[in-house]
DSSP file (Angstrom, degrees, kcal/mol; ACC not computed):
  #  RESIDUE AA STRUCTURE BP1 BP2  ACC     N-H-->O    O-->H-N    N-H-->O    O-->H-N    TCO  KAPPA ALPHA  PHI   PSI    X-CA   Y-CA   Z-CA
    1    1 A M              0   0    0      0, 0.0     2,-0.3     0, 0.0    46,-0.0   0.000 360.0 360.0 360.0 132.2    8.2   12.5    5.6
    2    2 A N        -     0   0    0     45,-0.1     2,-0.6    44,-0.1    43,-0.0  -0.604 360.0-136.7 -80.2 133.9    7.2    9.4    3.7
    3    3 A N        -     0   0    0     -2,-0.3    43,-3.2     2,-0.0     2,-0.5  -0.830  19.1-146.0 -91.1 122.1    8.7    6.1    4.6
    4    4 A L  E     +A   45   0A   0     -2,-0.6     2,-0.3    41,-0.2    41,-0.2  -0.764  24.7 169.7 -91.8 123.5    9.8    4.2    1.5
    5    5 A I  E     -A   44   0A   0     39,-2.4    39,-3.0    -2,-0.5     2,-0.1  -0.939  34.5-107.8-129.8 155.9    9.4    0.4    1.7
    6    6 A T  E  >  -A   43   0A   0     -2,-0.3     4,-2.2    37,-0.2    37,-0.2  -0.358  31.6-111.7 -75.5 163.0    9.7   -2.2   -1.1
    7    7 A F  H  > S+     0   0    0     35,-1.9     4,-2.5     1,-0.2     5,-0.2   0.896 119.6  53.7 -61.9 -39.9    6.6   -4.0   -2.3
    8    8 A N  H  > S+     0   0    0     34,-0.3     4,-1.9     1,-0.2    -1,-0.2   0.903 108.4  48.5 -63.3 -40.5    7.9   -7.2   -0.8
    9    9 A E  H  > S+     0   0    0      1,-0.2     4,-2.4     2,-0.2    -1,-0.2   0.904 110.2  53.6 -63.8 -39.8    8.3   -5.5    2.6
   10   10 A F  H  X S+     0   0    0     -4,-2.2     4,-2.1     1,-0.2    -2,-0.2   0.913 107.7  48.9 -61.4 -44.1    4.7   -4.1    2.2
   11   11 A T  H  X>S+     0   0    0     -4,-2.5     5,-2.3     1,-0.2     4,-0.8   0.872 111.0  50.5 -66.7 -34.4    3.3   -7.6    1.6
   12   12 A K  H  <5S+     0   0    0     -4,-1.9     3,-0.4     2,-0.2    -1,-0.2   0.897 108.4  52.8 -67.5 -38.9    5.0   -9.0    4.6
   13   13 A L  H  <5S+     0   0    0     -4,-2.4    -2,-0.2     1,-0.2    -1,-0.2   0.896 114.3  41.9 -59.9 -41.8    3.7   -6.1    6.7
   14   14 A L  H  <5S-     0   0    0     -4,-2.1    -1,-0.2    -5,-0.1    -2,-0.2   0.594 105.4-132.0 -79.9 -11.5    0.1   -7.0    5.5
   15   15 A K  T  <5 +     0   0    0     -4,-0.8     2,-0.3    -3,-0.4    -3,-0.2   0.922  63.9 131.8  54.8  46.5    0.8  -10.7    5.9
   16   16 A A      < -     0   0    0     -5,-2.3    -1,-0.2    -6,-0.1    -2,-0.1  -0.922  67.2 -98.8-128.7 151.3   -0.6  -11.2    2.4
   17   17 A N    >>  -     0   0    0     -2,-0.3     4,-2.1     1,-0.1     3,-0.6  -0.453  32.9-125.6 -66.0 137.4    0.5  -13.0   -0.6
   18   18 A P  H 3> S+     0   0    0      0, 0.0     4,-2.4     0, 0.0     5,-0.2   0.867 111.0  54.2 -54.7 -38.0    2.2  -10.7   -3.2
   19   19 A N  H 3> S+     0   0    0      2,-0.2     4,-1.8     1,-0.2     5,-0.1   0.869 106.8  51.6 -65.6 -34.5   -0.2  -11.8   -5.9
   20   20 A T  H <> S+     0   0    0     -3,-0.6     4,-2.4     2,-0.2    -1,-0.2   0.926 110.5  47.7 -65.4 -45.1   -3.2  -10.9   -3.7
   21   21 A V  H  X S+     0   0    0     -4,-2.1     4,-2.5     1,-0.2    -2,-0.2   0.886 109.6  53.5 -65.4 -37.8   -1.8   -7.4   -3.1
   22   22 A K  H  X S+     0   0    0     -4,-2.4     4,-2.7    -5,-0.2    -1,-0.2   0.891 108.8  50.1 -61.8 -38.5   -1.2   -7.0   -6.8
   23   23 A S  H  X S+     0   0    0     -4,-1.8     4,-2.6     2,-0.2     6,-0.3   0.908 109.6  50.1 -65.7 -41.3   -4.8   -7.9   -7.4
   24   24 A W  H  X>S+     0   0    0     -4,-2.4     5,-2.2     2,-0.2     6,-1.1   0.915 112.9  47.7 -61.1 -41.8   -6.0   -5.4   -4.8
   25   25 A K  H ><5S+     0   0    0     -4,-2.5     3,-0.6     4,-0.2    -2,-0.2   0.932 112.7  47.6 -63.2 -46.9   -3.8   -2.8   -6.5
   26   26 A R  H 3<5S+     0   0    0     -4,-2.7    -2,-0.2     1,-0.2    -1,-0.2   0.873 112.8  48.6 -64.5 -39.6   -5.1   -3.6  -10.0
   27   27 A R  H 3<5S-     0   0    0     -4,-2.6    -1,-0.2    -5,-0.2    -2,-0.2   0.641 115.9-113.6 -76.7 -13.6   -8.8   -3.6   -8.8
   28   28 A G  T <<5S+     0   0    0     -4,-0.9    -3,-0.2    -3,-0.6    -2,-0.1   0.592  79.7 128.5  90.6  11.6   -8.3   -0.2   -7.1
   29   29 A D  S   <S+     0   0    0     -5,-2.2    -4,-0.2    -6,-0.3    -5,-0.1   0.747  73.6  48.0 -71.0 -22.2   -8.8   -1.6   -3.6
   30   30 A L  S    S-     0   0    0     -6,-1.1    -2,-0.1    -9,-0.1    19,-0.0  -0.938 104.5-102.9-114.1 141.9   -5.5    0.1   -2.6
   31   31 A P    >   -     0   0    0      0, 0.0     3,-1.5     0, 0.0     4,-0.3  -0.421  20.4-138.5 -68.7 135.2   -5.0    3.7   -3.6
   32   32 A P  G >  S+     0   0    0      0, 0.0     3,-1.6     0, 0.0    -3,-0.0   0.770  95.8  71.3 -62.2 -26.9   -2.6    4.2   -6.6
   33   33 A E  G 3  S+     0   0    0      1,-0.3    15,-0.1    15,-0.1    16,-0.1   0.617  88.0  62.8 -71.6  -9.9   -0.9    7.1   -4.9
   34   34 A I  G <  S+     0   0    0     -3,-1.5    11,-2.7    14,-0.1     2,-0.3   0.642  98.5  69.0 -85.8 -12.2    0.8    4.9   -2.4
   35   35 A F  E <   +B   44   0A   0     -3,-1.6     2,-0.3    -4,-0.3     9,-0.2  -0.787  53.2 154.8-107.4 147.1    2.7    3.0   -5.1
   36   36 A F  E     -B   43   0A   0      7,-1.7     7,-3.2    -2,-0.3     2,-0.4  -0.964  28.8-129.1-160.4 160.7    5.5    4.1   -7.5
   37   37 A K  E     -B   42   0A   0     -2,-0.3     2,-0.5     5,-0.2     5,-0.2  -0.887   8.9-168.1-114.4 142.2    8.3    2.5   -9.4
   38   38 A I  E >  S-B   41   0A   0      3,-2.3     3,-2.1    -2,-0.4     2,-0.4  -0.983  79.8 -36.6-122.5 116.3   12.0    3.4   -9.6
   39   39 A G  T 3  S-     0   0    0     -2,-0.5    -2,-0.0     1,-0.3     0, 0.0  -0.578 125.6 -32.9  65.4-126.1   13.5    1.5  -12.5
   40   40 A G  T 3  S+     0   0    0     -2,-0.4     2,-0.5    -3,-0.1    -1,-0.3   0.317 115.4 105.6-104.5   7.9   11.6   -1.8  -12.4
   41   41 A T  E <   - B   0  38A   0     -3,-2.1    -3,-2.3   -34,-0.0     2,-0.4  -0.773  62.2-141.1 -98.5 131.0   11.2   -2.0   -8.7
   42   42 A L  E     - B   0  37A   0     -2,-0.5   -35,-1.9    -5,-0.2     2,-0.3  -0.734  22.9-174.9 -89.5 131.9    7.8   -1.2   -7.0
   43   43 A Y  E     -AB   6  36A   0     -7,-3.2    -7,-1.7    -2,-0.4     2,-0.4  -0.831  15.2-142.8-123.4 162.4    7.8    0.8   -3.8
   44   44 A V  E     -AB   5  35A   0    -39,-3.0   -39,-2.4    -2,-0.3     2,-1.0  -0.986  14.2-135.4-126.6 137.4    5.2    1.8   -1.3
   45   45 A L  E  >  -A    4   0A   0    -11,-2.7     4,-2.1    -2,-0.4     3,-0.3  -0.800  21.4-164.9 -88.9 101.1    5.0    5.1    0.6
   46   46 A E  H  > S+     0   0    0    -43,-3.2     4,-2.8    -2,-1.0     5,-0.2   0.850  83.3  54.7 -61.6 -38.1    4.2    3.8    4.0
   47   47 A D  H  > S+     0   0    0    -44,-0.3     4,-2.3     2,-0.2    -1,-0.2   0.906 108.9  48.5 -62.9 -41.6    3.1    7.1    5.5
   48   48 A K  H  > S+     0   0    0     -3,-0.3     4,-2.3     2,-0.2    -1,-0.2   0.892 111.7  50.2 -65.2 -39.1    0.6    7.6    2.7
   49   49 A F  H  X S+     0   0    0     -4,-2.1     4,-2.5     2,-0.2    -2,-0.2   0.941 110.7  48.8 -64.0 -45.5   -0.7    4.1    3.2
   50   50 A N  H  X S+     0   0    0     -4,-2.8     4,-2.2     1,-0.2    -2,-0.2   0.887 110.7  51.2 -63.0 -37.9   -1.1    4.7    7.0
   51   51 A D  H  X S+     0   0    0     -4,-2.3     4,-2.0     2,-0.2    -1,-0.2   0.907 109.8  50.0 -61.9 -42.5   -2.9    8.0    6.2
   52   52 A W  H  X S+     0   0    0     -4,-2.3     4,-2.4     2,-0.2    -2,-0.2   0.902 109.6  51.1 -63.8 -41.9   -5.3    6.1    3.9
   53   53 A I  H  X S+     0   0    0     -4,-2.5     4,-2.5     1,-0.2    -2,-0.2   0.920 108.9  51.3 -60.4 -44.1   -6.0    3.5    6.6
   54   54 A T  H  X S+     0   0    0     -4,-2.2     4,-1.9     1,-0.2    -1,-0.2   0.895 110.7  48.2 -61.9 -40.4   -6.8    6.2    9.1
   55   55 A K  H  X S+     0   0    0     -4,-2.0     4,-1.8     2,-0.2    -1,-0.2   0.902 110.9  51.0 -66.1 -40.7   -9.2    7.8    6.7
   56   56 A Q  H  X S+     0   0    0     -4,-2.4     4,-1.4     1,-0.2    -2,-0.2   0.904 109.8  49.7 -63.6 -41.7  -10.9    4.4    6.0
   57   57 A Q  H  X>S+     0   0    0     -4,-2.5     5,-2.6     1,-0.2     4,-0.8   0.875 108.7  52.9 -65.1 -37.6  -11.3    3.7    9.7
   58   58 A A  H  <5S+     0   0    0     -4,-1.9     3,-0.3     1,-0.2    -1,-0.2   0.867 105.4  55.6 -65.4 -35.9  -12.9    7.2   10.2
   59   59 A K  H  <5S+     0   0    0     -4,-1.8    -1,-0.2     1,-0.2    -2,-0.2   0.862 114.4  38.2 -64.1 -36.5  -15.4    6.4    7.4
   60   60 A I  H  <5S-     0   0    0     -4,-1.4    -1,-0.2    -5,-0.1    -2,-0.2   0.468 112.9-117.0 -96.9  -1.4  -16.5    3.2    9.2
   61   61 A G  T  <5       0   0    0     -4,-0.8    -3,-0.2    -3,-0.3    -4,-0.1   0.778 360.0 360.0  76.9  27.6  -16.3    4.7   12.6
   62   62 A A      <       0   0    0     -5,-2.6    -4,-0.2    -6,-0.2    -5,-0.1   0.477 360.0 360.0 -78.5 360.0  -13.7    2.4   13.9
């Protein structure tokens, strides 16, 4: 089950400025499949983000 969090909650979780996270999103540094909008509000699927992090760690052998 995907945990739905708001974009603002996501930026607080990352301890990053919202504009920085938007730049990462725009540049493709974060996978687009973790984001979606309902109305004008941007949300993040936390489980998909965590899965992506796990895959990235496996790639670098962490």
